[in-house]
N, C-alpha and C positions, 0 to 999 in steps of 0.2 A: 503495500501498499503506498509506503513511505517512497521506494522509488518509482511509481508512476507519478505522483507529486511533484516528487523533486523532474522525471522527464516532461513533466507536462509546464513546468516552472521557466527550465531552459530552453523550450521549444516557444513559447509565447516569448520571452527576453530576446532570444535569436532575431525572432520571426517580426519582434518594435523594433530592433535595431538595424535590421536590412533593411524594413521598408523607410527608418528615416535615414538611413544613406543613399539609398535609392533615390528616393524623394528631394533628396538636396542635390542630387544629381541631375535630373529627367525634368522635375518639375517646372526649374525657370527653365530651360529649355523650349517647354509647350509652351508657356507664357508668352514666351521670346515669340513663336513662331503664331500664336495670338495675337499679340500686339502686331507685328507686321502685318500680318493678313486684313487687321483694322485698318492700318494705317492705306493699306493700298485700296483697300473698300474708301476709305474717306476722299481720299486722292481721286477717285474714276469720278465719284459725285461733285468734288469740286471741281475740277472740270468742265463739267458738263454744266454747271452754273456760270463760269466765266465765260462760257461760249454765249451761253442767252445775258447776256452781262453786257458784253461786244456791241449788242445794239445801240444803236446812239441815243441819247437820252431826250428823252418829249413823242420820241416816233410810236406809235399807238400800232400793234399790229392785233389783226384777228384770226384765230385757227379755226376753221367753222369745222364743225364736226360731222366727218363723210361716211360715216356710216348708219343715218340716220337714225338715231336712237329717240332723237330732240323730238318737238313739237314737230309734227310734218305739216300741220293746217295752219302757221302763220308764214303768210310770204316774206318775199326775202325782204320788204318795205315797212312788215309794221314790227315792232318791238312788242315784250312782253308785256302784260297789264300790272302793276301792281299797287294794289289797294294800299293805302295811308293813311294815319288819321294827324292831324295838323295839331300838335302841343303847344301852348300859351304857358 
């Protein structure tokens, strides 16, 4: 009985220090790869934002919905009716 208890304590301590040692080397590598992946994703999204921002200031562009999901009963000259209340 005492031998089994000592074996169990030995294995637990061995696994604890083994995982601690492996974690010290593996975790920073995984963390570094994750940070690099997020940086690349941010750079890609920032690049597309910069391309959109290159348009001249004050220039207005209208992108029409080509899929036909919008209101098809409105003609090109009509706008959408907006109901509002006057606040005094």
